C-alpha positions as CSV (number, residue, x, y, z in Angstrom):
1,M,51.4,54.3,7.6
2,T,49.4,57.1,6.0
3,S,49.0,55.3,2.6
4,Q,45.5,54.1,1.7
5,R,45.6,52.4,-1.7
6,A,48.0,50.0,-3.5
7,V,47.7,48.6,-7.0
8,V,49.3,45.4,-8.1
9,I,49.7,44.6,-11.8
10,G,49.4,40.9,-12.5
11,A,47.3,38.3,-10.7
12,S,49.7,35.4,-11.1
13,M,51.5,33.9,-8.1
14,G,53.9,36.8,-7.6
15,G,51.0,39.3,-7.7
16,L,48.7,37.3,-5.5
17,L,51.3,36.9,-2.7
18,T,52.3,40.6,-3.0
19,A,48.7,41.6,-2.7
20,R,48.2,39.4,0.3
21,V,51.0,41.2,2.1
22,L,49.8,44.7,1.1
23,A,46.3,43.9,2.4
24,E,47.8,43.9,5.9
25,V,48.8,47.5,5.7
26,Y,46.7,49.3,3.0
27,D,43.0,50.1,3.3
28,E,42.4,49.2,-0.3
29,V,44.4,46.8,-2.6
30,L,43.5,46.6,-6.3
31,L,44.9,43.6,-8.1
32,V,44.5,44.0,-11.9
33,D,45.1,41.5,-14.7
34,R,44.4,41.7,-18.4
35,D,43.1,38.1,-18.4
36,T,39.7,36.9,-17.5
37,V,40.8,34.8,-14.5
38,P,38.9,31.5,-14.3
39,D,37.1,30.4,-11.2
40,Q,38.2,26.8,-11.8
41,A,41.7,25.3,-11.7
42,T,42.4,25.7,-15.4
43,S,45.2,27.3,-17.4
44,R,44.8,30.7,-18.8
45,R,46.3,32.7,-21.7
46,G,48.3,35.2,-19.5
47,V,50.1,32.3,-17.7
48,P,51.1,30.1,-20.7
49,Q,53.5,28.2,-18.5
50,G,50.5,27.2,-16.3
51,R,50.1,24.0,-18.4
52,Q,53.7,23.0,-17.6
53,L,55.0,21.0,-14.7
54,H,55.7,23.3,-11.7
55,V,57.6,22.6,-8.6
56,L,57.3,24.5,-5.3
57,L,60.6,24.0,-3.5
58,A,60.7,23.1,0.2
59,R,61.5,26.6,1.2
60,G,58.7,27.9,-1.0
61,R,56.2,25.5,0.7
62,Q,57.4,26.9,4.1
63,A,57.0,30.5,2.9
64,L,53.6,29.9,1.5
65,E,52.4,28.5,4.8
66,E,53.8,31.7,6.5
67,L,51.9,33.9,4.2
68,L,48.7,31.8,4.1
69,P,48.5,29.7,7.3
70,G,46.6,26.5,6.7
71,V,47.1,26.4,3.0
72,G,48.9,23.1,3.2
73,G,46.0,21.5,4.9
74,E,43.7,23.0,2.3
75,L,45.8,21.5,-0.6
76,T,45.8,18.2,1.1
77,A,42.1,18.2,1.4
78,R,42.0,18.9,-2.4
79,G,43.9,15.7,-3.0
80,V,47.4,17.1,-3.3
81,P,50.1,14.6,-2.2
82,T,53.0,15.6,0.0
83,V,56.3,14.4,-1.2
84,D,59.5,13.5,0.7
85,L,61.9,15.1,-1.8
86,H,64.8,12.9,-0.8
87,G,63.0,9.6,0.2
88,Q,60.3,9.4,-2.5
89,V,62.1,10.7,-5.7
90,H,64.5,9.1,-8.1
91,W,67.3,11.7,-8.6
92,Y,69.8,11.3,-11.4
93,N,72.2,14.2,-11.2
94,D,74.8,14.3,-14.0
95,G,73.7,10.7,-14.6
96,F,74.5,9.5,-11.1
97,P,71.6,7.9,-9.1
98,M,71.3,9.6,-5.7
99,R,70.9,7.3,-2.8
100,R,67.5,7.9,-1.3
101,A,66.8,8.4,2.4
102,P,63.9,9.7,4.5
103,S,64.1,13.5,5.1
104,P,62.2,16.5,6.4
105,L,62.3,18.1,3.0
106,T,58.8,18.0,1.7
107,G,57.0,19.5,-1.2
108,F,53.5,19.5,-2.7
109,G,52.6,17.5,-5.8
110,V,50.3,20.1,-7.3
111,S,49.5,21.5,-10.7
112,R,50.0,25.2,-11.2
113,P,46.3,25.9,-12.0
114,L,45.1,24.3,-8.7
115,L,47.8,26.0,-6.6
116,E,47.0,29.4,-8.1
117,Q,43.2,28.8,-7.7
118,V,43.6,28.0,-4.0
119,V,45.9,31.0,-3.3
120,R,43.7,33.3,-5.4
121,A,40.6,32.3,-3.4
122,R,42.4,33.0,-0.1
123,V,43.7,36.3,-1.3
124,A,40.3,37.4,-2.8
125,A,38.6,36.9,0.6
126,L,40.9,39.5,2.3
127,P,39.2,42.7,3.6
128,G,39.8,45.6,1.3
129,L,41.2,43.6,-1.6
130,R,39.6,43.6,-5.0
131,I,40.6,41.6,-8.1
132,R,39.8,43.3,-11.4
133,T,40.2,41.1,-14.5
134,G,40.0,41.9,-18.2
135,C,41.9,45.1,-17.5
136,E,45.2,46.1,-18.9
137,A,47.7,48.4,-17.3
138,T,49.0,50.8,-19.9
139,G,51.3,53.2,-18.0
140,L,52.1,55.1,-14.9
141,T,51.2,58.6,-13.6
142,S,53.6,60.6,-11.5
143,T,54.3,63.9,-9.8
144,A,55.5,66.8,-11.9
145,D,59.1,66.2,-11.0
146,R,58.7,62.4,-11.8
147,R,60.2,61.4,-8.6
148,R,57.1,59.6,-7.3
149,V,54.6,57.3,-9.0
150,T,51.1,58.4,-8.2
151,G,48.9,55.9,-10.0
152,V,48.4,53.7,-13.0
153,R,46.6,54.0,-16.3
154,L,44.1,51.2,-17.0
155,H,42.3,50.1,-20.1
156,P,39.4,47.8,-19.3
157,R,38.6,45.4,-22.1
158,D,34.9,46.5,-22.1
159,G,35.3,50.1,-21.1
160,E,37.1,53.4,-21.5
161,P,40.6,54.1,-20.4
162,E,40.9,55.5,-16.8
163,T,43.5,56.4,-14.2
164,V,43.6,55.0,-10.7
165,D,45.4,56.9,-8.1
166,A,47.6,54.9,-5.7
167,D,50.1,55.4,-3.0
168,L,52.0,52.3,-4.2
169,V,52.1,50.5,-7.6
170,V,53.7,47.1,-7.9
171,D,54.7,45.5,-11.2
172,A,54.1,41.8,-10.9
173,A,53.5,41.3,-14.6
174,G,56.1,38.6,-15.0
175,R,58.3,38.2,-18.0
176,G,56.1,40.6,-20.0
177,T,56.9,43.4,-17.6
178,R,56.7,46.9,-19.1
179,S,58.6,48.6,-16.2
180,P,61.7,49.3,-18.3
181,R,59.6,51.3,-20.9
182,W,57.4,53.0,-18.3
183,L,60.3,54.1,-16.2
184,A,62.1,55.5,-19.3
185,E,58.9,57.5,-20.1
186,L,59.3,59.1,-16.6
187,G,62.9,60.0,-17.4
188,H,64.6,57.2,-15.4
189,R,67.6,55.2,-16.5
190,P,67.0,51.5,-17.2
191,A,68.2,49.0,-14.7
192,P,71.3,47.1,-15.6
193,E,70.4,43.7,-17.0
194,E,72.1,40.3,-16.8
195,Q,71.0,37.7,-19.4
196,V,72.0,34.1,-19.8
197,R,70.7,32.6,-23.0
198,V,69.7,29.0,-22.7
199,D,67.1,28.4,-25.4
200,V,65.1,25.9,-23.4
201,T,62.1,24.1,-24.9
202,Y,60.0,21.9,-22.6
203,L,57.0,19.7,-23.1
204,T,54.6,18.6,-20.3
205,R,51.9,16.0,-20.5
206,T,49.9,14.4,-17.7
207,Y,49.2,10.7,-17.2
208,H,46.9,8.7,-15.0
209,R,48.8,7.3,-12.0
210,E,48.9,3.7,-11.0
211,P,50.5,2.4,-7.7
212,H,53.3,0.5,-9.5
213,H,54.5,3.6,-11.5
214,L,58.0,4.8,-10.6
215,D,58.4,1.7,-8.3
216,G,55.8,3.2,-6.0
217,L,57.7,6.5,-5.6
218,L,56.3,10.0,-6.4
219,G,58.9,11.6,-8.7
220,T,61.9,11.3,-10.9
221,L,64.5,13.8,-12.2
222,A,67.3,13.5,-14.8
223,N,69.1,16.7,-15.6
224,A,70.7,17.9,-18.8
225,T,74.5,17.6,-19.0
226,P,77.1,19.0,-21.3
227,G,77.1,17.1,-24.6
228,R,73.6,15.8,-23.8
229,P,71.4,18.9,-23.2
230,R,68.3,16.8,-22.5
231,G,66.4,16.4,-19.2
232,G,63.2,14.9,-17.8
233,I,61.1,15.2,-14.7
234,V,58.1,13.2,-13.4
235,A,56.1,14.7,-10.6
236,V,53.0,13.4,-8.9
237,Q,50.0,15.7,-8.9
238,E,46.4,15.8,-7.6
239,N,43.7,13.5,-8.9
240,D,46.0,10.5,-9.1
241,R,48.1,11.9,-11.9
242,F,51.7,12.3,-12.9
243,A,53.0,15.2,-14.9
244,V,55.9,14.3,-17.2
245,A,58.1,17.2,-18.5
246,L,60.8,16.6,-21.2
247,S,63.2,19.4,-21.9
248,G,66.0,20.4,-24.2
249,M,68.5,23.2,-24.0
250,L,70.4,25.1,-26.7
251,G,67.9,24.3,-29.5
252,E,67.3,20.7,-28.5
253,E,63.5,20.1,-28.6
254,P,61.5,17.1,-27.3
255,P,59.0,15.8,-29.8
256,A,55.3,16.0,-29.0
257,D,54.2,12.7,-30.4
258,E,54.1,9.6,-28.2
259,A,56.7,7.6,-30.0
260,G,59.0,10.5,-30.2
261,M,58.6,11.2,-26.5
262,V,59.5,7.7,-25.6
263,E,62.5,7.7,-27.9
264,F,63.7,11.0,-26.3
265,A,63.1,9.7,-22.8
266,D,65.2,6.6,-23.6
267,T,68.3,8.8,-23.9
268,L,67.9,10.1,-20.4
269,A,69.8,8.6,-17.4
270,A,66.5,7.8,-15.5
271,P,65.0,4.7,-17.1
272,Q,61.8,5.2,-15.1
273,I,60.7,8.1,-17.3
274,A,60.6,6.1,-20.5
275,E,58.9,3.2,-18.8
276,L,56.2,5.5,-17.5
277,L,55.6,6.9,-21.0
278,R,55.3,3.4,-22.4
279,T,52.9,2.1,-19.8
280,A,50.8,5.0,-18.5
281,E,47.6,6.2,-20.0
282,P,47.7,9.9,-21.1
283,A,45.2,12.2,-19.3
284,G,45.4,15.0,-21.9
285,P,47.5,16.4,-24.7
286,G,51.0,17.8,-24.3
287,A,51.9,21.5,-24.1
288,V,55.1,23.0,-25.4
289,M,56.8,26.1,-23.9
290,R,59.9,28.0,-24.9
291,F,62.2,30.0,-22.7
292,P,65.0,31.9,-24.4
293,A,67.0,33.4,-21.6
294,S,67.2,34.0,-17.9
295,V,67.0,37.7,-17.2
296,R,67.9,39.6,-14.0
297,R,67.2,43.3,-13.7
298,R,69.4,45.0,-11.1
299,Y,67.2,47.8,-9.8
300,E,69.2,47.8,-6.6
301,R,72.1,49.4,-8.6
302,L,70.1,52.4,-9.7
303,R,70.9,55.7,-7.9
304,R,67.5,57.1,-8.8
305,F,64.2,55.2,-8.6
306,P,60.7,56.7,-8.2
307,A,59.0,56.4,-4.8
308,G,55.7,54.6,-4.8
309,Y,56.8,51.9,-7.2
310,L,58.2,48.4,-6.9
311,V,59.0,45.5,-9.3
312,V,58.7,41.9,-8.0
313,A,58.9,38.2,-8.9
314,D,59.6,37.4,-12.6
315,A,59.4,41.0,-13.6
316,L,62.5,41.5,-11.4
317,C,64.3,38.2,-12.2
318,S,63.2,35.4,-14.5
319,F,65.0,32.1,-13.9
320,N,65.6,29.2,-16.1
321,P,62.4,27.2,-15.4
322,L,64.2,23.9,-15.3
323,Y,65.3,24.6,-11.7
324,G,61.8,25.4,-10.4
325,Q,62.9,28.5,-8.4
326,G,60.4,31.2,-9.6
327,M,57.5,30.7,-7.2
328,T,59.7,30.1,-4.2
329,V,61.6,33.3,-4.8
330,A,58.3,35.2,-5.3
331,A,57.1,34.0,-1.9
332,L,60.4,34.9,-0.2
333,E,60.1,38.4,-1.8
334,A,56.6,38.7,-0.4
335,L,57.9,37.9,3.1
336,L,60.6,40.5,2.7
337,L,58.0,43.1,1.7
338,R,55.9,42.2,4.7
339,R,58.9,42.9,7.0
340,L,59.7,46.2,5.4
341,L,56.1,47.4,5.5
342,A,56.1,46.7,9.2
343,Q,59.0,49.1,9.6
344,Q,56.8,52.0,8.3
345,A,59.4,53.8,6.1
346,P,57.5,54.2,2.9
347,D,59.9,56.8,1.4
348,R,62.8,54.2,1.6
349,L,60.7,51.2,0.6
350,A,62.0,50.8,-3.0
351,R,65.7,51.0,-2.1
352,R,65.4,48.7,0.9
353,F,63.2,46.2,-1.0
354,F,65.5,46.0,-4.1
355,R,68.6,45.5,-1.9
356,G,66.9,42.8,0.1
357,A,65.5,41.1,-3.0
358,A,68.9,41.1,-4.5
359,R,70.2,39.1,-1.5
360,I,67.3,36.6,-1.9
361,I,68.0,36.2,-5.6
362,D,71.8,35.9,-5.3
363,G,71.6,32.2,-4.2
364,P,69.2,30.8,-6.7
365,W,70.7,32.9,-9.5
366,A,74.1,31.5,-8.7
367,I,72.7,27.9,-8.8
368,S,70.8,28.5,-12.1
369,V,73.5,30.5,-14.0
370,G,76.4,28.5,-12.6
371,T,74.8,25.2,-13.7
372,D,73.9,26.6,-17.1
373,L,77.5,27.8,-17.7
374,R,78.6,24.2,-17.6
375,F,77.5,24.1,-21.2
376,P,80.1,25.5,-23.5
377,E,77.4,26.8,-25.9
378,V,75.9,29.1,-23.2
379,P,77.5,32.5,-23.5
380,G,78.9,34.1,-20.4
381,R,82.0,34.5,-18.3
382,R,83.2,31.4,-16.5
383,S,85.3,32.5,-13.6
384,P,87.7,30.1,-12.0
385,R,85.3,29.9,-9.0
386,V,82.4,28.8,-11.3
387,R,84.5,26.2,-13.0
388,L,85.8,24.9,-9.7
389,V,82.4,24.7,-8.0
390,N,80.8,22.9,-11.0
391,A,83.6,20.3,-11.0
392,Y,83.2,19.9,-7.2
393,V,79.4,19.5,-7.5
394,H,79.9,16.9,-10.2
395,R,82.1,14.9,-7.9
396,L,79.5,15.4,-5.1
397,H,76.9,13.8,-7.3
398,A,79.1,10.8,-7.8
399,A,79.7,10.5,-4.1
400,A,76.0,10.9,-3.3
401,T,75.3,7.5,-5.0
402,R,76.5,6.0,-1.7
403,D,76.4,8.7,0.9
404,P,72.8,10.0,1.6
405,A,74.2,12.8,3.7
406,L,75.6,14.4,0.6
407,G,72.3,14.0,-1.2
408,A,70.6,15.7,1.7
409,A,73.1,18.5,1.7
410,F,72.6,19.1,-2.1
411,L,68.8,19.0,-1.9
412,R,68.7,21.5,1.0
413,V,70.7,23.9,-1.2
414,L,68.6,23.1,-4.3
415,N,65.4,23.7,-2.3
416,L,66.8,27.1,-1.1
417,V,66.7,26.0,2.5
418,D,70.5,26.4,2.8
419,P,72.8,28.8,0.9
420,P,75.1,27.3,-1.8
421,T,78.1,27.9,0.4
422,R,76.9,25.1,2.7
423,L,78.2,22.6,0.2
424,L,81.7,23.9,0.9
425,T,81.7,23.4,4.7
426,P,84.5,21.1,6.0
427,G,82.1,18.3,6.9
428,V,80.6,18.1,3.4
429,L,83.9,18.7,1.7
430,L,85.5,15.7,3.5
431,R,82.6,13.4,2.6
432,V,83.0,14.4,-1.1
433,L,86.8,13.8,-1.1
434,R,86.3,10.4,0.6
435,G,83.6,9.4,-1.9
436,P,84.0,7.8,-5.3
437,R,85.3,10.0,-8.2
438,P,83.3,10.3,-11.4
439,A,84.8,8.4,-14.3
440,A,84.6,9.6,-17.8
441,A,81.6,7.9,-19.6
442,P,80.7,7.8,-23.3
443,R,78.3,10.6,-24.2
444,G,74.7,9.7,-23.9
445,Q,75.2,6.5,-21.9
446,R,73.7,6.1,-18.5
447,P,76.4,5.8,-15.8
448,S,76.2,2.5,-14.1
449,A,77.7,1.4,-10.8
450,S,80.8,0.2,-12.7
451,S,81.3,3.6,-14.3
452,I,82.0,5.3,-10.9
453,A,85.6,5.0,-10.0
454,R,86.4,3.7,-6.5
């Protein structure tokens, strides 16, 4: 490849992993961020969600190891626990307790700041890569015909505006992306957008971990359901801590005071969450985050797009955070970009990347949006297929209270190891049909064994 310099806008996880891949091909990679990025594992203003509980799905853990070999061992050395996502987690899906079983599905119990710090240190050490912080990207430069991006305009916090020429510019600025505006300034049509409004509010607080918490297991999850748009997650983290995240959809908000959190958790299907809140010692204050809508920008549908420019990660598709898909999708997009760069076809890079990224996004988007559309208050078209699949998965959750194979199949899809269609294979379908059917339960009550029809 004849290109020499690439610029990545945004030094969060998506930008870091993109820069890591570009450093294999470009002589110089400049990673810019308007924040002053800390050296320590602490949250920062430009990543407000950094104080929230994060989950790196099993497929994301695999992808991260492909991009940064040995990173798992480094995290373990930093005190990060490895979690068997089926055998060491209490799952309550639609109120039904999943039967646990040992599995090869593993994840890291790690806070977002520590994960980002470890990845950032590995990326910063790459030859030819430079991270420039306290520097805001304000626009793009292009050729006279506006068919190719040639660089980016920067405004350092403590300096004068400047222009940096580049053979490739990548927008990894997340939900605050300015690509729609910048592309319009170059005369390009905006990408079609899909939005699903969910109005999620979530609150995360960390607690000191004791061996008896969660019956000795390492996590608990209870999801929101129609008529009861509340959820909760507990996940082990480094330094002998648990992170507890309470969430509400459609305007439902978890309270931030201790008594209110316990009262909120008492309405969830998983009794372990409220018990932890009652007995564990807080390790810090809570942090609140709001997420109005999932947004997918369909750049692959544009007939014209400037060469020398890409949009990745949350700037391309921002998922409902309750499903924990964002970092995994960003890592998979980085692997896609690596494969395309190896093919040495720079003039076709954008078209091929957006088409490939769309295929990566299709599965998690279907999971996220399809699940959100169970709620009548969420606007959107509910096709017969969506309604049928949601009813089927609800029945699968009931059957998974007894059949661990169904729990394993569901978790492999949830962790993006298998496509959603795997749940409809004959073997899985037969197990679901043979399993117990979900019985109607009063709203807000936890299903018990007697509430599952035989």
